[in-house]
ZAMARGU-4260 file (C-alpha; in steps of 0.2 Angstrom, whole numbers, plus 5000, padded with zeros to 4 digits):
<rodrens>
0) 5183/5040/5101 | 5181/5030/5119 | 5160/5031/5125 | 5154/5025/5143 | 5135/5024/5145
5) 5121/5014/5148 | 5110/5006/5139 | 5093/4995/5144 | 5102/4995/5161 | 5117/4987/5153
10) 5133/4997/5158 | 5143/5000/5141 | 5162/5005/5138 | 5168/5006/5120 | 5176/5014/5108
15) 5167/5021/5093 | 5169/5030/5076 | 5167/5049/5079 | 5154/5050/5065 | 5143/5033/5074
20) 5125/5041/5077 | 5117/5034/5094 | 5104/5024/5080 | 5117/5015/5073 | 5125/5010/5091
25) 5107/5004/5095 | 5105/4991/5080 | 5123/4986/5083 | 5118/4982/5099 | 5103/4972/5093
30) 5090/4985/5098 | 5080/4982/5084 | 5065/4991/5087 | 5075/5009/5085 | 5075/5011/5063
35) 5075/5027/5052 | 5063/5031/5039 | 5070/5050/5033 | 5090/5054/5036 | 5085/5070/5039
40) 5074/5069/5056 | 5059/5071/5048 | 5051/5055/5056 | 5051/5049/5073 | 5056/5031/5070
45) 5069/5034/5078 | 5066/5041/5097 | 5074/5034/5112 | 5075/5040/5129 | 5091/5048/5134
50) 5091/5052/5153 | 5074/5051/5151 | 5069/5064/5137 | 5065/5060/5121 | 5077/5062/5109
55) 5079/5058/5088 | 5095/5045/5090 | 5100/5048/5072 | 5105/5066/5076 | 5114/5061/5090
60) 5132/5057/5088 | 5139/5045/5101 | 5149/5060/5110 | 5134/5066/5115 | 5127/5048/5122
65) 5143/5046/5133 | 5139/5048/5152 | 5121/5046/5147 | 5107/5033/5150 | 5099/5027/5135
70) 5083/5015/5132 | 5074/5009/5119 | 5058/5000/5118 | 5065/4983/5122 | 5071/4992/5138
75) 5055/4999/5142 | 5050/4987/5158 | 5039/4994/5169 | 5023/4985/5161 | 5016/5004/5154
80) 5021/4996/5135 | 5011/4979/5136 | 4998/4992/5141 | 5001/5005/5127 | 5004/4990/5113
85) 4987/4980/5121 | 4978/4999/5117 | 4987/4999/5100 | 4981/4981/5094 | 4966/4980/5098
90) 4962/4997/5087 | 4975/4989/5072 | 4982/5005/5074 | 5000/4997/5071 | 4996/4992/5055
95) 5013/4987/5046 | 5021/4992/5062 | 5037/4999/5055 | 5034/5017/5064 | 5026/5011/5081
100) 5040/5008/5091 | 5044/5027/5088 | 5027/5032/5093 | 5028/5022/5107 | 5042/5027/5114
105) 5035/5047/5110 | 5017/5042/5119 | 5028/5034/5135 | 5037/5048/5138 | 5025/5060/5136
110) 5014/5049/5148 | 5026/5052/5160 | 5028/5069/5160 | 5008/5071/5155 | 4996/5063/5161
115) 4980/5072/5160 | 4987/5077/5145 | 4972/5085/5132 | 4969/5079/5112 | 4976/5095/5108
120) 4995/5093/5117 | 4995/5074/5112 | 4994/5080/5094 | 5008/5094/5095 | 5020/5081/5106
125) 5020/5068/5093 | 5015/5079/5076 | 5033/5072/5074 | 5030/5054/5072 | 5025/5051/5054
130) 5014/5036/5049 | 5008/5032/5032 | 4996/5017/5036 | 4984/5023/5049 | 4979/5041/5046
135) 4982/5043/5066 | 4963/5042/5070 | 4964/5025/5077 | 4984/5031/5086 | 4973/5044/5096
140) 4960/5030/5101 | 4972/5020/5110 | 4981/5035/5117 | 4966/5042/5122 | 4961/5025/5130
145) 4978/5023/5138 | 4981/5038/5147 | 4962/5039/5154 | 4970/5023/5166 | 4975/5038/5174
150) 4957/5043/5179 | 4953/5023/5181 | 4962/5018/5197 | 4978/5011/5185 | 4966/4999/5173
155) 4963/5005/5155 | 4945/5008/5150 | 4935/4995/5140 | 4938/4998/5121 | 4922/5006/5114
160) 4918/4998/5100 | 4907/5006/5085 | 4892/4998/5086 | 4893/4997/5065 | 4881/4985/5053
165) 4895/4972/5047 | 4885/4962/5037 | 4870/4965/5027 | 4859/4953/5032 | 4862/4955/5051
170) 4869/4939/5054 | 4880/4938/5067 | 4896/4925/5066 | 4910/4915/5077 | 4925/4922/5068
175) 4920/4935/5057 | 4912/4951/5055 | 4921/4956/5072 | 4939/4964/5078 | 4953/4954/5079
180) 4967/4959/5082 | 4983/4957/5069 | 4992/4938/5074 | 5007/4951/5072 | 5004/4965/5081
185) 5014/4957/5096 | 5031/4955/5089 | 5026/4973/5081 | 5024/4982/5094 | 5036/4975/5105
190) 5051/4981/5091 | 5054/4962/5085 | 5067/4960/5072 | 5055/4956/5059 | 5060/4966/5045
195) 5071/4963/5028 | 5085/4976/5037 | 5084/4967/5055 | 5089/4950/5047 | 5101/4953/5034
200) 5117/4943/5037 | 5131/4951/5052 | 5145/4953/5038 | 5137/4953/5023 | 5142/4964/5008
205) 5135/4981/5007 | 5128/4985/4987 | 5125/5003/4982 | 5121/5011/4966 | 5131/5026/4956
210) 5117/5036/4948 | 5116/5047/4934 | 5116/5066/4935 | 5108/5070/4918 | 5089/5066/4913
215) 5095/5060/4896 | 5110/5052/4890 | 5123/5040/4884 | 5139/5033/4897 | 5153/5034/4887
220) 5165/5030/4899 | 5164/5022/4919 | 5182/5023/4927 | 5181/5010/4943 | 5201/5009/4947
225) 5200/5025/4959 | 5183/5016/4967 | 5193/4999/4966 | 5209/5008/4978 | 5196/5012/4991
230) 5199/5000/5008 | 5183/4990/5008 | 5178/4991/4992 | 5175/4972/4985 | 5168/4973/4966
235) 5161/4987/4955 | 5154/4984/4940 | 5147/4995/4924 | 5135/4990/4910 | 5150/4980/4905
240) 5150/4968/4917 | 5132/4964/4919 | 5120/4956/4908 | 5110/4963/4895 | 5093/4957/4896
245) 5077/4966/4893 | 5064/4963/4909 | 5052/4975/4918 | 5053/4978/4935 | 5033/4980/4936
250) 5026/4966/4946 | 5011/4958/4934 | 5005/4942/4931 | 5014/4933/4913 | 5013/4940/4901
255) 5017/4956/4910 | 5005/4969/4901 | 5020/4981/4903 | 5035/4981/4890 | 5052/4975/4891
260) 5061/4991/4893 | 5075/4989/4904 | 5090/4982/4907 | 5103/4977/4923 | 5113/4993/4920
265) 5112/5003/4903 | 5123/5015/4895 | 5108/5025/4890 | 5100/5032/4905 | 5084/5040/4905
270) 5080/5050/4920 | 5090/5060/4934 | 5092/5044/4944 | 5093/5030/4934 | 5109/5015/4938
275) 5126/5018/4931 | 5135/5005/4943 | 5137/4996/4956 | 5150/4997/4969 | 5149/4982/4983
280) 5158/4984/4999 | 5163/4976/5016 | 5154/4991/5025 | 5141/5006/5022 | 5156/5018/5023
285) 5167/5008/5008 | 5153/5006/4999 | 5148/5026/4999 | 5167/5031/4997 | 5166/5020/4982
290) 5153/5026/4975 | 5160/5044/4976 | 5175/5037/4968 | 5166/5031/4952 | 5169/5042/4939
295) 5158/5042/4923 | 5158/5048/4906 | 5140/5056/4898 | 5135/5062/4881 | 5123/5072/4883
300) 5105/5070/4876 | 5090/5084/4874 | 5077/5079/4887 | 5058/5078/4888 | 5051/5080/4907
305) 5035/5089/4902 | 5023/5076/4899 | 5015/5088/4888 | 5028/5086/4875 | 5032/5070/4875
310) 5021/5063/4863 | 5030/5061/4843 | 5043/5073/4853 | 5059/5074/4842 | 5071/5067/4856
315) 5064/5048/4855 | 5070/5040/4875 | 5069/5022/4870 | 5077/5020/4852 | 5086/5003/4857
320) 5084/4989/4846 | 5076/4974/4859 | 5063/4986/4867 | 5049/4972/4867 | 5031/4976/4872
325) 5022/4966/4885 | 5005/4961/4882 | 4998/4977/4879 | 5005/4978/4861 | 4994/4997/4856
330) 5014/5007/4862 | 5027/5013/4848 | 5042/5019/4857 | 5048/5026/4843 | 5033/5041/4847
335) 5038/5038/4864 | 5021/5031/4866 | 5020/5015/4880 | 5000/5014/4875 | 4986/5019/4869
340) 4968/5016/4869 | 4947/5019/4867 | 4932/5009/4874 | 4915/5018/4867 | 4896/5014/4874
345) 4884/5021/4863 | 4880/5036/4851 | 4893/5047/4858 | 4886/5064/4845 | 4869/5060/4848
350) 4869/5058/4868 | 4878/5076/4868 | 4867/5084/4855 | 4852/5077/4867 | 4858/5089/4881
355) 4854/5104/4888 | 4872/5108/4895 | 4889/5102/4891 | 4902/5108/4901 | 4919/5103/4896
360) 4938/5105/4907 | 4955/5099/4910 | 4961/5092/4926 | 4982/5089/4930 | 4984/5078/4945
365) 5000/5077/4950 | 5016/5063/4955 | 5015/5057/4974 | 5026/5047/4983 | 5017/5032/4991
370) 5031/5036/5006 | 5030/5020/5015 | 5040/5020/5032 | 5050/5005/5027 | 5061/5009/5010
375) 5066/4999/4998 | 5077/4984/5004 | 5082/4967/4999 | 5097/4954/5002 | 5104/4940/4995
380) 5113/4924/4996 | 5118/4907/4988 | 5113/4891/4995 | 5123/4875/4997 | 5115/4869/4981
385) 5120/4886/4972 | 5104/4894/4970 | 5099/4911/4974 | 5091/4917/4990 | 5084/4932/4989
390) 5073/4941/5006 | 5063/4955/5000 | 5053/4968/5007 | 5040/4966/4993 | 5022/4963/4987
395) 5025/4954/4974 | 5037/4937/4981 | 5033/4925/4965 | 5034/4942/4951 | 5051/4946/4960
400) 5058/4928/4958 | 5053/4931/4939 | 5059/4947/4937 | 5077/4943/4945 | 5078/4926/4934
405) 5075/4938/4919 | 5087/4953/4924 | 5099/4938/4924 | 5096/4928/4912 | 5096/4911/4923
410) 5082/4899/4925 | 5069/4903/4938 | 5072/4888/4947 | 5089/4896/4954 | 5075/4909/4963
415) 5068/4907/4979 | 5062/4923/4986 | 5056/4926/5004 | 5045/4940/5012 | 5046/4944/5030
420) 5036/4959/5038 | 5035/4972/5028 | 5034/4990/5033 | 5021/4997/5020 | 5019/4998/5002
425) 5002/5005/4996 | 5009/4999/4978 | 5025/5007/4978 | 5032/4987/4981 | 5021/4980/4967
430) 5036/4985/4958 | 5053/4976/4960 | 5069/4989/4963 | 5085/4983/4970 | 5083/4964/4971
435) 5091/4962/4955 | 5107/4972/4961 | 5107/4961/4978 | 5104/4947/4967 | 5118/4950/4955
440) 5132/4955/4968 | 5127/4938/4980 | 5130/4930/4963 | 5146/4935/4960 | 5152/4939/4975
445) 5147/4920/4982 | 5144/4929/4999 | 5129/4936/5006 | 5125/4956/4998 | 5112/4969/5005
450) 5106/4984/4995 | 5095/4995/5004 | 5088/5011/4997 | 5090/5027/5009 | 5075/5040/5007
455) 5082/5051/4996 | 5083/5036/4984 | 5066/5028/4988 | 5059/5045/4983 | 5069/5049/4967
460) 5072/5033/4960 | 5059/5019/4961 | 5042/5025/4956 | 5029/5037/4959 | 5009/5037/4954
465) 5008/5042/4937 | 5005/5060/4932 | 4989/5065/4920 | 4981/5077/4911 | 4964/5073/4911
470) 4949/5080/4900 | 4932/5078/4903 | 4916/5084/4892 | 4899/5079/4902 | 4882/5083/4893
475) 4868/5083/4902 | 4849/5089/4904 | 4841/5103/4914 | 4834/5091/4926 | 4853/5084/4930
480) 4850/5069/4920 | 4867/5064/4913 | 4867/5059/4894 | 4887/5058/4890 | 4904/5058/4899
485) 4917/5058/4887 | 4936/5055/4895 | 4953/5057/4889 | 4969/5055/4899 | 4987/5059/4894
490) 4996/5050/4909 | 5017/5051/4913 | 5025/5034/4914 | 5041/5040/4916 | 5059/5034/4909
495) 5050/5018/4910 | 5034/5008/4905 | 5029/5000/4924 | 5012/4998/4925 | 5008/5013/4911
500) 4997/4999/4900 | 4985/4995/4916 | 4986/5011/4927 | 4977/5022/4915 | 4964/5009/4910
505) 4956/5012/4929 | 4956/5027/4926 | 4940/5024/4914 | 4936/5009/4921 | 4932/5015/4940
510) 4925/5029/4937 | 4914/5030/4922 | 4903/5017/4930 | 4897/5025/4944 | 4885/5037/4932
515) 4882/5021/4922 | 4864/5028/4915 | 4872/5038/4902 | 4866/5035/4886 | 4884/5036/4880
520) 4902/5036/4886 | 4919/5036/4882 | 4937/5032/4889 | 4953/5038/4877 | 4968/5037/4882
525) 4989/5039/4878 | 5001/5034/4889 | 5020/5042/4886 | 5037/5041/4889 | 5046/5056/4900
530) 5064/5057/4907 | 5056/5058/4925 | 5057/5045/4939 | 5047/5030/4932 | 5028/5028/4936
535) 5020/5011/4947 | 5007/5009/4957 | 5001/5017/4971 | 4983/5014/4980 | 4969/5017/4969
540) 4978/5013/4955 | 4973/5026/4939 | 4954/5024/4947 | 4961/5039/4959 | 4966/5050/4944
545) 4948/5047/4936 | 4941/5049/4952 | 4946/5067/4954 | 4942/5073/4935 | 4925/5063/4934
550) 4919/5070/4949 | 4924/5086/4951 | 4919/5086/4933 | 4902/5082/4941 | 4902/5094/4955
555) 4907/5108/4943 | 4891/5102/4932 | 4879/5104/4949 | 4886/5120/4951 | 4881/5126/4933
560) 4866/5119/4935 | 4861/5126/4949 | 4856/5111/4959 | 4862/5101/4974 | 4879/5087/4970
565) 4870/5078/4980 | 4852/5076/4972 | 4863/5074/4955 | 4871/5059/4959 | 4857/5052/4968
570) 4846/5056/4951 | 4860/5045/4939 | 4868/5031/4951 | 4872/5015/4945 | 4862/5000/4954
575) 4863/4983/4955 | 4859/4969/4940 | 4866/4983/4928 | 4880/4979/4917 | 4895/4989/4918
580) 4897/4994/4901 | 4915/5005/4904 | 4921/4989/4916 | 4924/4977/4904 | 4903/4974/4904
585) 4903/4968/4920 | 4888/4962/4929 | 4885/4971/4947 | 4878/4959/4960 | 4882/4969/4976
590) 4880/4990/4977 | 4874/5003/4992 | 4881/5018/4983 | 4866/5026/4986 | 4864/5020/5002
595) 4881/5025/5006 | 4881/5044/5002 | 4863/5046/5010 | 4873/5041/5025 | 4887/5051/5022
600) 4875/5064/5020 | 4866/5062/5037 | 4883/5062/5046 | 4887/5081/5040 | 4868/5087/5042
605) 4869/5091/5022 | 4850/5098/5022 | 4850/5109/5034 | 4866/5117/5030 | 4872/5129/5015
610) 4888/5125/5004 | 4898/5141/5009 | 4896/5150/5028 | 4907/5164/5032 | 4915/5165/5048
615) 4923/5181/5047 | 4943/5178/5047 | 4939/5161/5038 | 4925/5154/5027 | 4919/5136/5026
620) 4913/5125/5013 | 4905/5109/5010 | 4910/5096/4996 | 4907/5078/4990 | 4914/5062/4980
625) 4908/5047/4976 | 4921/5031/4971 | 4924/5014/4966 | 4935/5001/4964 | 4938/4984/4961
630) 4941/4965/4972 | 4956/4959/4960 | 4957/4959/4942 | 4946/4949/4935 | 4953/4935/4921
635) 4970/4938/4929 | 4972/4936/4949 | 4976/4919/4954 | 4975/4913/4975 | 4981/4896/4981
640) 4981/4893/4999 | 4985/4875/5009 | 4977/4871/5026 | 4986/4858/5034 | 4977/4846/5050
645) 4994/4846/5061 | 4995/4837/5081 | 4983/4842/5092 | 4970/4848/5080 | 4978/4863/5075
650) 4978/4870/5058 | 4994/4878/5044 | 4987/4892/5033 | 5000/4891/5020 | 4997/4906/5011
655) 5007/4916/4995 | 4998/4931/4998 | 5007/4947/5006 | 5003/4956/5021 | 5011/4972/5019
660) 5003/4980/5037 | 4984/4976/5032 | 4980/4963/5041 | 4980/4951/5026 | 4986/4936/5038
665) 4973/4939/5051 | 4959/4942/5039 | 4962/4926/5028 | 4965/4916/5046 | 4946/4922/5053
670) 4941/4917/5036 | 4949/4900/5039 | 4943/4899/5056 | 4924/4903/5051 | 4924/4889/5038
675) 4933/4876/5050 | 4921/4880/5065 | 4937/4883/5075 | 4943/4898/5084 | 4954/4912/5076
680) 4969/4906/5089 | 4969/4889/5082 | 4977/4894/5065 | 4994/4897/5064 | 4998/4908/5046
685) 5011/4904/5038 | 5022/4919/5028 | 5027/4918/5011 | 5043/4907/5004 | 5041/4906/4985
690) 5050/4890/4987 | 5036/4880/4999 | 5020/4894/4996 | 5004/4891/4987 | 5007/4903/4970
695) 4998/4920/4973 | 4998/4935/4961 | 5004/4946/4976 | 4996/4962/4987 | 4989/4970/4975
700) 4972/4977/4965 | 4965/4976/4981 | 4964/4957/4980 | 4966/4949/4999 | 4949/4946/5006
705) 4942/4945/4989 | 4952/4932/4978 | 4962/4926/4991 | 4949/4923/5004 | 4942/4913/4992
710) 4953/4901/4991 | 4955/4900/5009 | 4936/4894/5011 | 4938/4882/4996 | 4954/4875/5005
715) 4943/4874/5020 | 4929/4866/5012 | 4941/4852/5003 | 4951/4851/5021 | 4933/4848/5029
720) 4929/4834/5018 | 4943/4823/5021 | 4941/4824/5037 | 4923/4817/5036 | 4931/4804/5027
725) 4945/4799/5038 | 4933/4800/5051 | 4921/4787/5041 | 4937/4778/5040 | 4939/4777/5059
730) 4919/4773/5063 | 4918/4760/5049 | 4905/4774/5042 | 4900/4783/5024 | 4908/4801/5026
735) 4889/4805/5023 | 4887/4799/5039 | 4898/4812/5050 | 4895/4825/5055 | 4909/4839/5061
740) 4908/4856/5070 | 4924/4860/5073 | 4928/4852/5088 | 4923/4835/5084 | 4918/4822/5073
745) 4902/4811/5076 | 4890/4800/5069 | 4877/4785/5073 | 4884/4768/5076 | 4878/4752/5067
750) 4867/4749/5083 | 4860/4768/5085 | 4875/4773/5097 | 4886/4788/5095 | 4903/4787/5091
755) 4911/4806/5092 | 4932/4808/5092 | 4940/4826/5093 | 4948/4833/5079 | 4963/4834/5089
760) 4961/4815/5093 | 4959/4813/5074 | 4976/4823/5069 | 4985/4813/5082 | 4978/4796/5076
765) 4979/4800/5057 | 5001/4802/5063 | 5001/4788/5072 | 5004/4770/5072 | 4994/4761/5058
770) 4992/4762/5038 | 4987/4780/5040 | 4988/4793/5029 | 4997/4806/5038 | 4991/4826/5041
775) 4978/4831/5031 | 4978/4848/5019 | 4965/4853/5009 | 4970/4866/4993 | 4959/4879/4987
780) 4963/4891/4972 | 4953/4905/4965 | 4954/4914/4951 | 4936/4927/4948 | 4928/4932/4930
785) 4921/4947/4939 | 4929/4960/4949 | 4915/4966/4960 | 4916/4985/4966 | 4917/4992/4983
790) 4910/5008/4982 | 4914/5024/4993 | 4905/5040/4997 | 4913/5055/5006 | 4911/5072/5013
795) 4922/5086/5015 | 4921/5102/5027 | 4933/5113/5024 | 4940/5131/5030 | 4951/5143/5020
800) 4959/5158/5027 | 4954/5174/5018 | 4971/5178/5021 | 4983/5165/5017 | 4973/5155/5006
805) 4977/5140/5019 | 4964/5125/5017 | 4960/5114/5033 | 4950/5099/5032 | 4942/5100/5047
810) 4927/5088/5044 | 4928/5071/5034 | 4912/5057/5033 | 4916/5044/5023 | 4903/5025/5020
815) 4910/5012/5014 | 4901/4995/5002 | 4913/4982/5004 | 4904/4968/5006 | 4902/4958/5021
820) 4917/4970/5034 | 4927/4954/5040 | 4936/4963/5052 | 4927/4981/5055 | 4942/4990/5064
825) 4956/4985/5051 | 4945/4991/5041 | 4941/5006/5048 | 4960/5010/5050 | 4961/5006/5031
830) 4946/5018/5027 | 4954/5032/5040 | 4973/5029/5033 | 4967/5030/5016 | 4959/5047/5018
835) 4973/5054/5028 | 4981/5049/5010 | 4968/5055/4999 | 4971/5072/5009 | 4989/5073/5007
840) 4986/5072/4990 | 4974/5085/4987 | 4983/5096/4999 | 5003/5095/5001 | 5009/5084/4992
845) 5020/5083/4975 | 5033/5076/4965 | 5040/5093/4960 | 5053/5092/4947 | 5064/5107/4941
850) 5066/5110/4920 | 5082/5099/4919 | 5073/5084/4929 | 5082/5088/4945 | 5070/5082/4960
855) 5066/5094/4972 | 5056/5086/4984 | 5069/5071/4989 | 5066/5069/5005 | 5053/5071/5022
860) 5056/5087/5022 | 5055/5094/5006 | 5039/5083/5002 | 5026/5086/5013 | 5017/5072/5021
865) 5002/5076/5033 | 5005/5074/5050 | 4993/5072/5066 | 4990/5091/5065 | 4984/5090/5046
870) 4970/5081/5047 | 4953/5076/5054 | 4949/5061/5061 | 4939/5054/5048 | 4921/5049/5053
875) 4920/5030/5044 | 4904/5020/5045 | 4901/5004/5034 | 4886/4999/5025 | 4889/4982/5020
880) 4883/4975/5005 | 4882/4956/5000 | 4894/4950/4987 | 4887/4935/4981 | 4905/4930/4972
885) 4916/4935/4989 | 4919/4923/5001 | 4906/4925/5014 | 4898/4939/5005 | 4916/4949/5006
890) 4923/4961/4994 | 4939/4973/4995 | 4943/4990/5005 | 4960/4993/5004 | 4958/5005/4990
895) 4945/5013/4987 | 4945/5022/5003 | 4959/5034/4995 | 4950/5044/4980 | 4937/5054/4986
900) 4947/5067/4997 | 4956/5075/4981 | 4939/5079/4974 | 4927/5082/4987 | 4942/5095/4994
905) 4942/5102/4977 | 4924/5106/4979 | 4924/5112/4997 | 4935/5124/4992 | 4925/5130/4978
910) 4911/5133/4987 | 4920/5143/4999 | 4930/5153/4988 | 4921/5152/4971 | 4937/5147/4965
915) 4939/5130/4956 | 4958/5122/4958 | 4957/5108/4945 | 4976/5107/4947 | 4982/5097/4960
920) 4987/5099/4974 | 4976/5113/4980 | 4991/5124/4986 | 4985/5141/4996 | 4992/5152/4981
925) 4980/5143/4970 | 4965/5147/4981 | 4971/5164/4983 | 4974/5167/4964 | 4964/5155/4957
930) 4968/5147/4939
</rodrens>
């Protein structure tokens, strides 16, 4: 089909496929800002202008674009894009950046049409532009500022910088504890081709998977003949054509606690969507046709899809002889048991006997999807030495190297992993996914191979938050003193045990220590296999489920006692200097949780308000919750960092840590600059390549700021030592005589005359003529015996429609203790984004299946992510403590921010309606009908 159009000012006439979309056309012409995250016209990432009007290019066939003018972000040349990008970058609103170009196009269209748009107009206009990272509040601040230029003579008004404390002492720093725009913000907000799919080689083969239609079955035959006849199909591989090596896709330090229960392609499929065969083809269309042409014969087996029926069920999900336990050896696959454990502190029976009131409740948390905007994607190729290079959107490059090697049965030295920019992860990409398939195809064909999961595959064939059933018993005295807490968790691992053994330990380990004064506590758990999508890591990693159960029980205890839920908490909170009995007996050095709660109360006027207010057709309620998380994994996480002094005095920061949109590359550069006494612009952060980057366990467990940051400081200190030593050699003095201020080295000479040299001059001298060492490089490593908890208090205000039961969160106040706040702008966006995700978990999000294990929520139309119409703009403040084991006193913030909304909203709904919805999500029908 011949089409004529103007694309970014260039007249084009081309013959295109009749089924080609405008999105595909734009990307084929190199305009990579145009992206897709949904395949159902639900995300807004593919927004372009068609004759000046915003349209979703994924739903525009090329016939409709014929004769029209199309503009992508790359074609916006009137200067407005740069102003909008500045506003977004200074707020940190772009985060992973994957959704940013689509948002920018929509905002620029709004700006052209409605220069005086108010907040409600903006929200409605942009309601179809999804963002999973930011929570929308930072975007709204940036957009308000951008639009306000119309009333300021075309100039951007100054950014309103919140006057938050960033250090406990009030100490001012030069490079940390201040907002700095992300180092990659310019590229992300210009739509640069920096993500995995953007970098895939032209002509790469396409890998697609044939997937099981049954929740539990044996594959008796794979007929590849018709698929191989499809034009463009290069190869088809079934279970008998691939290596059979057990491994785990859990991205964890070796030896992984998760069992080795996975092979590349198995004849036993264990959930709907499990991989049966792979098709390798020249094009997407040929690969899709090849997948349809593969004929698979099955012997269906009974399926177990209910977590409460799995343990000791007659159907054994993993009956293979080569199932191998990981570092956790408490599982028994013959019982469908992945893991079991118990931790007890004190005399539980005596503590309950001493209690005046004992409540016992059962809570259920649903499986939820991480739903990052960039789906799973990777490509692989072999190099001149026959080694496999895998380019992957992952949080754990070094673990991916091990997984690919284990799956294919090749030495790890034969695998190299490169991580480009990552379009969000939230834990989903702490598990491996399609990397072994792309690597195997590349190894067999000798050509580059790319494997990109659709949104449906990402939703149904990767991993989710672990569904859990939690039983809580709490005993207290009449005055509100908590004496005993007994918590049991039944966790659904799904078809494979990825992260099942470790996620569940945080249920108790991150919930019970908040009430550390209890005389006794117990946490016990079982993790079981079912024939459902595997569980995995998701922001909060078990603490989210534990927080919902324990905080909800404490709220119900307060209601039972007739006490204010905040006052009850203040009576029982953990304090610095204590030993955290349910967190591996770790010492607690820093904690301002009581002050966080008191400040959150002040922010909403808690003491002067009733917990319930009747508004006529609606009723308002208040609810509160507390939480804690960790900073890395004690005794496990390792970070290594190299900092090299280069020509003219700039520094290259080499890290193995993974920035998944959080700003880790920038935050680590800030810490390096602070330690080296230079401006952050002199620090170049180098991305992860397992061949050249120092080892780091990856972006998970809230480890970036604390664990890798500690390594950064040590590397900087090592480099400063070397700079002083080399300057001393040049000056003819000892290193102790040399002063270094970040810009220069100096000393007093033998006769009292001062000698001075700039760092740039020293760097150039060390690589010049003579017997010099060349470029200096400092190395730092960090592993910690503790995981200091960040804390957060959250207060939710909700309004419930009396007629429909619809719950609307109208306000959310949060106060966070994350130690020294290294970058307050990025920390605030982390908090706002986590709160939005938590509200989604509380009210709308749920992975739903039918009785046969078929997914009901396999796209962004059926899985309800919050839009900017569904969440308020949270009010976030910081209450910084000083963590003595952290870099500059810092702790983590990435995960703690997601935990409080579900119990706070649940309690607010209960106060408003009198009904306790203990089974998430809190849907209108549950609110109206109760339990």
